[in-house]
C-alpha positions in Angstrom: -26.7 10.1 12.1 -24.7 7.3 14.1 -21.9 8.8 16.1 -18.2 7.9 15.2 -17.1 4.7 17.1 -15.8 1.1 16.9 -18.2 0.3 13.9 -16.4 2.8 11.8 -13.1 1.7 12.8 -13.7 -1.9 12.3 -15.4 -1.1 8.9 -12.6 0.9 7.8 -10.1 -1.7 8.7 -12.1 -4.3 6.6 -11.6 -2.0 3.7 -7.9 -2.6 3.9 -8.3 -6.3 4.6 -10.4 -6.4 1.3 -7.8 -4.7 -0.9 -4.7 -6.4 0.8 -6.1 -9.8 -0.2 -5.6 -8.8 -3.7 -2.9 -6.2 -3.7 -0.6 -7.9 -1.2 -1.0 -11.3 -3.0 -0.1 -10.0 -6.4 2.6 -7.8 -5.1 4.3 -10.5 -3.2 3.6 -13.6 -5.5 2.7 -12.5 -9.1 6.6 -12.2 -9.9 7.0 -15.6 -8.2 4.3 -17.0 -10.2 5.4 -15.4 -13.6 9.2 -16.3 -13.2 8.8 -19.8 -11.9 5.7 -20.9 -13.5 5.3 -19.0 -16.8 8.9 -18.6 -17.3 8.9 -14.9 -17.8 12.1 -12.8 -17.4 12.6 -10.8 -14.4 13.7 -8.0 -16.7 10.5 -8.3 -18.6 8.6 -8.1 -15.2 10.6 -5.1 -14.0 9.8 -3.0 -17.0 6.2 -4.1 -17.0 6.0 -3.0 -13.1 7.4 0.3 -14.0 5.2 1.1 -17.1 2.2 -0.4 -15.5 2.4 1.9 -12.5 3.0 4.9 -14.7 -0.2 3.9 -16.5 -1.8 3.2 -13.2 -0.9 6.8 -11.9 -2.6 8.4 -15.0 -5.8 6.4 -14.3 -5.4 7.4 -10.5 -5.7 11.0 -11.4 -8.8 10.4 -13.7 -10.5 8.3 -10.9 -10.0 11.1 -8.2 -11.8 13.6 -10.5 -14.6 11.3 -11.4 -15.4 10.6 -7.6 -15.5 14.5 -7.1 -17.7 15.1 -10.1 -20.0 12.4 -10.0 -22.4 10.5 -7.6 -23.7 6.9 -8.4 -26.5 5.2 -6.5 -29.5 6.9 -4.5 -27.9 6.7 -1.0 -26.1 10.2 -1.4 -22.9 8.9 -0.2 -19.9 10.0 -2.1 -17.5 7.2 -1.9 -19.2 4.0 -0.6 -21.2 3.3 -3.9 -17.8 3.3 -6.0 -16.3 0.8 -3.5 -19.5 -1.3 -3.8 -18.9 -1.4 -7.6 -15.2 -1.6 -7.8 -15.0 -4.6 -5.5 -16.0 -6.9 -8.2 -13.4 -5.6 -10.7 -10.7 -6.4 -8.2 -11.8 -9.8 -7.4 -11.7 -10.8 -11.1 -8.2 -9.3 -11.4 -6.8 -11.7 -8.7 -8.4 -14.5 -10.7 -6.8 -13.4 -14.0 -3.3 -12.8 -12.5 -2.9 -16.3 -11.4 -4.5 -18.3 -14.4 -1.9 -20.8 -15.4 -1.4 -20.1 -19.1 2.2 -21.9 -19.3 0.9 -24.0 -22.2 0.4 -21.1 -24.5 3.2 -19.8 -26.6 5.8 -17.3 -25.5 4.2 -14.1 -27.1 0.7 -15.1 -25.8 2.0 -15.6 -22.5 3.7 -12.2 -22.4 0.6 -10.5 -23.6 -1.7 -12.2 -21.2 0.8 -11.1 -18.1 0.7 -7.4 -19.4 -3.0 -7.4 -19.8 -3.8 -9.1 -16.6 -1.5 -6.8 -14.6 -3.0 -3.5 -16.2 -6.4 -4.7 -15.6 -5.4 -5.2 -12.0 -3.9 -1.6 -11.8 -7.2 -0.2 -13.1 -9.4 -2.4 -10.9 -7.2 -1.6 -7.8 -7.3 2.2 -8.5 -10.9 2.2 -9.1 -11.3 0.8 -5.2 -8.4 2.6 -3.7 -9.1 6.3 -4.6 -12.7 6.2 -3.0 -11.5 4.2 0.0 -8.6 6.3 0.8 -10.7 9.4 0.3 -13.5 7.9 2.5 -11.7 8.7 5.8 -12.0 12.5 5.2 -16.0 12.3 5.2 -16.2 9.6 8.0 -15.1 12.1 10.5 -13.3 15.5 10.7 -11.9 15.0 14.2 -8.1 14.7 14.2 -8.0 12.2 17.2 -10.7 10.0 15.3 -8.8 10.2 12.1 -5.9 8.7 13.9 -8.0 5.8 15.0 -8.9 5.4 11.3 -5.3 5.4 10.3 -4.3 2.8 12.9 -7.4 0.7 11.9 -6.0 0.7 8.4 -2.5 -0.1 9.1 -4.0 -3.2 11.1 -6.0 -4.2 8.1 -3.0 -4.8 5.9 -1.2 -6.6 8.7 -4.0 -9.0 9.1 -3.8 -10.2 5.7 0.0 -10.1 5.5 0.6 -11.9 8.3 -2.6 -14.0 9.2 -2.8 -15.3 5.5 -0.1 -14.0 3.0 2.7 -15.5 5.4 1.4 -19.0 4.9 1.1 -18.9 1.0 4.9 -20.5 0.6 3.7 -23.4 2.5 1.2 -24.0 -0.3 2.9 -23.0 -3.5 6.3 -25.1 -2.6 6.4 -28.7 -2.1 8.3 -30.5 0.5 11.4 -30.6 -1.9 11.1 -26.7 -2.2 9.6 -27.0 -6.0 6.7 -24.6 -6.9 3.3 -26.0 -7.2 1.8 -24.2 -10.1 -2.1 -24.9 -9.5 -1.9 -23.7 -5.9 -1.5 -20.2 -7.0 -4.9 -20.1 -8.6 -6.6 -22.0 -5.8 -5.3 -19.3 -3.4 -6.5 -16.6 -5.6 -10.0 -17.8 -5.6 -9.8 -18.0 -1.8 -8.6 -14.5 -1.5 -11.1 -13.1 -4.0 -14.0 -14.2 -2.1 -12.4 -13.0 1.3 -11.8 -9.6 -0.3 -15.6 -9.3 -1.5 -16.8 -10.3 2.1 -14.4 -7.7 3.5 -15.5 -4.7 1.3 -19.1 -5.6 2.1 -18.4 -5.4 5.7 -16.8 -1.9 5.0 -19.9 -0.5 3.2 -22.2 -2.0 6.0 -20.3 -0.6 9.0 -18.9 2.7 8.0 -20.9 6.1 7.9 -20.2 9.1 5.6 -21.0 12.1 7.9 -19.3 14.9 6.2 -21.6 15.8 3.1 -21.8 18.6 0.8 -25.7 17.8 0.6 -25.8 17.5 -3.2 -28.7 15.3 -4.5 -28.0 11.8 -5.9 -27.1 12.2 -9.5 -26.1 16.0 -9.2 -22.5 17.1 -10.3 -20.9 19.3 -7.8 -19.3 22.5 -8.7 -15.9 21.4 -9.9 -13.2 22.7 -12.1 -10.5 20.4 -13.3 -7.7 23.0 -13.7 -8.4 24.8 -10.6 -8.7 21.5 -8.4 -5.3 20.6 -9.7 -3.8 23.9 -9.2 -4.8 23.8 -5.7 -3.6 20.3 -5.1 -0.1 21.1 -6.6 0.0 24.1 -4.3 -0.5 22.0 -1.2 3.0 21.8 0.4 2.3 19.2 3.1 0.8 16.7 0.4 3.9 17.4 -1.7 6.0 16.3 1.4 3.9 13.3 1.9 4.2 12.3 -1.7 8.1 12.4 -1.4 8.1 10.4 1.9 5.5 7.9 0.3 8.1 7.3 -2.4 10.3 6.1 0.2 7.7 4.0 2.0 6.4 2.3 -1.1 10.0 1.4 -2.0 10.1 -0.8 1.0 6.5 -2.2 0.7 6.8 -3.0 -2.9 10.5 -3.4 -3.7 11.4 -5.4 -0.6 8.3 -7.3 -0.6 9.2 -8.5 -4.3 12.4 -9.9 -3.1 11.4 -11.5 0.5 10.2 -14.9 -0.9 13.5 -15.2 -3.0 15.6 -14.3 -0.1 14.3 -16.9 2.4 13.9 -19.5 -0.3 17.3 -19.0 -2.1 19.8 -17.6 0.4 18.4 -19.5 3.6 16.9 -22.4 1.8 14.0 -22.0 4.1 10.7 -20.9 2.2 8.8 -21.2 5.4 10.9 -18.5 7.1 8.8 -16.1 5.2 5.9 -16.8 7.6 8.4 -16.5 10.5 9.5 -13.2 9.2 5.8 -11.9 8.9 5.2 -13.0 12.4 7.9 -11.0 13.8 6.8 -8.0 11.8 3.4 -8.6 13.3 4.6 -8.9 16.8 6.4 -5.6 16.3 3.4 -3.7 14.9 1.1 -4.9 17.7 3.4 -3.3 20.2 3.5 -0.1 18.2 -0.3 -0.3 17.7 -0.6 0.0 21.6 2.1 2.6 22.3 1.9 4.8 19.4 -1.3 6.9 20.4 0.6 7.8 23.7 3.9 8.4 21.8 1.9 10.8 19.4 0.4 12.7 22.3 3.8 13.2 23.5 6.0 13.8 20.6 3.4 14.2 17.8 3.2 12.4 14.4 5.7 14.2 12.3 8.6 14.1 15.1 7.8 10.3 15.9 8.3 9.5 12.1 11.4 11.6 11.9 13.2 9.9 15.0 12.3 6.2 14.0 13.2 6.9 10.3 16.6 8.3 11.3 17.3 5.3 13.5 16.2 2.9 10.8 18.2 4.6 8.2 21.4 3.7 10.1 20.3 0.5 11.4 19.5 -0.6 7.7 22.9 0.6 6.6 24.5 -1.6 9.3 22.3 -4.9 8.1 23.7 -4.2 4.5 27.3 -4.4 5.8 26.9 -7.3 8.1 25.6 -10.8 7.0 23.8 -13.0 9.5 23.8 -16.5 8.6 21.0 -17.6 11.2 17.7 -17.0 9.5 16.0 -16.3 12.8 18.4 -13.8 13.9 18.4 -12.3 10.6 14.6 -11.8 10.6 14.5 -10.4 13.9 17.1 -7.8 13.5 15.8 -6.8 10.1 12.4 -6.0 11.3 13.7 -4.2 14.3 16.1 -2.3 11.8 13.2 -1.2 9.7 10.7 -0.1 12.4 10.6 3.1 11.1 8.7 1.9 8.1 6.2 0.4 10.5 5.6 3.7 12.2 5.1 5.7 9.0 2.6 2.9 7.7 0.6 3.4 10.9 0.5 7.3 10.9 0.6 7.9 7.3 -3.0 7.9 6.6 -3.8 10.5 9.4 -1.2 12.8 7.9 -2.8 12.5 4.3 -6.2 13.2 5.8 -4.6 16.5 7.4 -3.0 17.4 3.9 -6.4 16.9 2.4 -8.0 19.3 5.0 -5.1 21.9 4.3 -6.5 22.7 1.1 -10.1 23.2 2.4 -8.5 25.5 5.1 -6.6 27.5 2.6 -9.3 27.8 -0.1 -12.5 26.7 1.3 -12.8 24.1 -1.4 -13.7 20.3 -0.6 -11.8 18.2 -3.5 -10.9 15.1 -1.5 -11.0 12.6 -4.4 -8.7 15.0 -6.4 -6.2 15.5 -3.6 -6.2 11.8 -2.7 -5.6 10.9 -6.3 -2.5 13.1 -6.6 -1.2 11.5 -3.5 -2.0 8.2 -4.6 -0.3 9.0 -8.1 2.9 9.2 -6.1 2.2 6.1 -4.1 1.6 4.2 -7.4 4.9 5.6 -8.9 6.8 4.6 -5.9 5.2 1.1 -6.0 6.2 0.7 -9.6 9.6 1.8 -9.0 10.0 -0.5 -6.1 8.6 -3.5 -7.8 10.9 -2.6 -10.9 14.0 -2.2 -8.9 13.3 -5.5 -7.1 12.5 -7.2 -10.5 15.5 -5.6 -12.2 17.8 -6.7 -9.3 17.1 -10.2 -9.8 18.6 -10.0 -13.4 21.5 -7.8 -12.0 22.5 -10.6 -9.7 22.0 -13.3 -12.3 18.7 -14.8 -11.6 17.5 -17.5 -14.1 13.9 -17.8 -14.5 12.6 -21.3 -14.6 15.5 -22.6 -12.7 15.0 -25.0 -9.9 18.1 -23.7 -8.2 20.2 -20.6 -8.3 24.0 -20.2 -7.8 25.2 -19.0 -4.2 26.5 -15.7 -5.7 22.8 -15.1 -6.8 21.4 -15.8 -3.5 24.0 -13.5 -1.8 23.3 -10.7 -4.2 19.4 -11.0 -3.6 20.2 -10.6 0.1 22.1 -7.5 -0.2 19.5 -5.9 -2.5 16.8 -6.9 0.2 18.8 -5.2 3.0 20.3 -2.2 1.0 16.9 -0.9 -0.6 15.6 0.5 2.8 18.5 3.0 3.2 17.4 4.8 0.1 13.8 4.6 1.4 14.4 6.0 4.6 16.4 9.0 3.2 13.4 9.9 1.0 10.9 9.7 4.2 13.4 12.1 6.1 13.4 14.5 3.1 9.5 14.4 2.7 8.4 14.7 6.3 11.4 16.6 7.9 12.1 19.2 4.8 8.8 19.7 3.0 5.8 18.7 5.2 5.2 21.8 7.2 2.4 21.0 9.4 3.5 20.7 13.1 1.0 20.2 16.2 0.5 24.0 16.6 -0.4 24.7 12.9 -2.5 21.6 12.7 -4.4 22.6 15.7 -5.1 26.0 14.4 -6.2 24.7 11.1 -8.8 22.4 12.7 -9.9 25.1 15.0 -10.8 27.3 11.9 -12.3 24.5 10.1 -14.4 23.5 12.8 -15.9 27.1 13.2 -16.2 27.4 9.6 -18.2 24.2 9.2 -20.4 25.0 12.1 -21.4 28.3 10.3 
């Protein structure tokens, strides 16, 4: 079997690239498409996001048990065959979400929007659960898992900055008006790129940690027992709480980003500038974080940067910066704690997954990851709902070419204020609930290494 190396890191990164082409595009621009092109109310969108994510969270729990209980294909792999199947559903979801059905009646339009979004939720979950669980069977080495976590964080950045930041240049014309057909053309391109990325993931990564069950066999699995063990996993519960905060930024703030630069600063192209600044910060973090983790450990690094970002975000809400370039630079620096969390979270989650094996001897990666993903989906739903509702709270009018100044100012305050709540949740989850420090983590892996060798 091939040793862990660059192939696995590149392959795992491509998995996040593939998912991000669809997830980030829908997360950032589905509401823009629906409010501007289809004329759907932001209140309706907010309710749909919230209900949709609750539905998605239920599907997540089901998908986690399926990957633990059943194998598909003849390779003997646990998660890669599921990814090969679900990538087609995700690509189709992207196309359905941005189909221009504005000529339909109001009732039909709303039914279509809900149906397309729910299908996306199912498709993304069918892919995200096996992909997130995959890291735990690629390697059991803590250092190698940190490398996988770094690689995954870069995957989303590649799409977010290298592709998503240019979307406003196509969906808005020179006069700042929305170009309806551009959304679907971009969806076609992103769907193709998503399929190619997932193909690369499957070809480059290797599942090394196996339970040696033959293809088609059902592993020993008890549903009630698995979820009992999952809910008694304190580190995992801590990461779930912290992730509620992180996804409030990822989903809620992302929902408002395009509106802030288009309405308050009257500069839709600044969305790209903001993304490039974010990329610069993440690239620096990508280089220095391994050294910082070695010196301070993952948990302490997240706590320190999140505490700084809590204070800095509060200041950004109190002070208004009229220069868009100054605002973008300060905002990204103020929320640096979010970037640190995103880079390190997957390494911490795999530690949480192994914690149950350490305590009980049971390997239920899919169930544990589905429970964590449940919190992530709820957080994304709440974030998207708050972002959508906030548009209505400040008086945003769907379908209008321009918005009043007070609406633009309200959107800006929501954009800067949401991270304050997010960092409080991160500090509670990682600081008060998560209980794996460097010493206990090293002891856990020493025991697991000896147990697995025997």
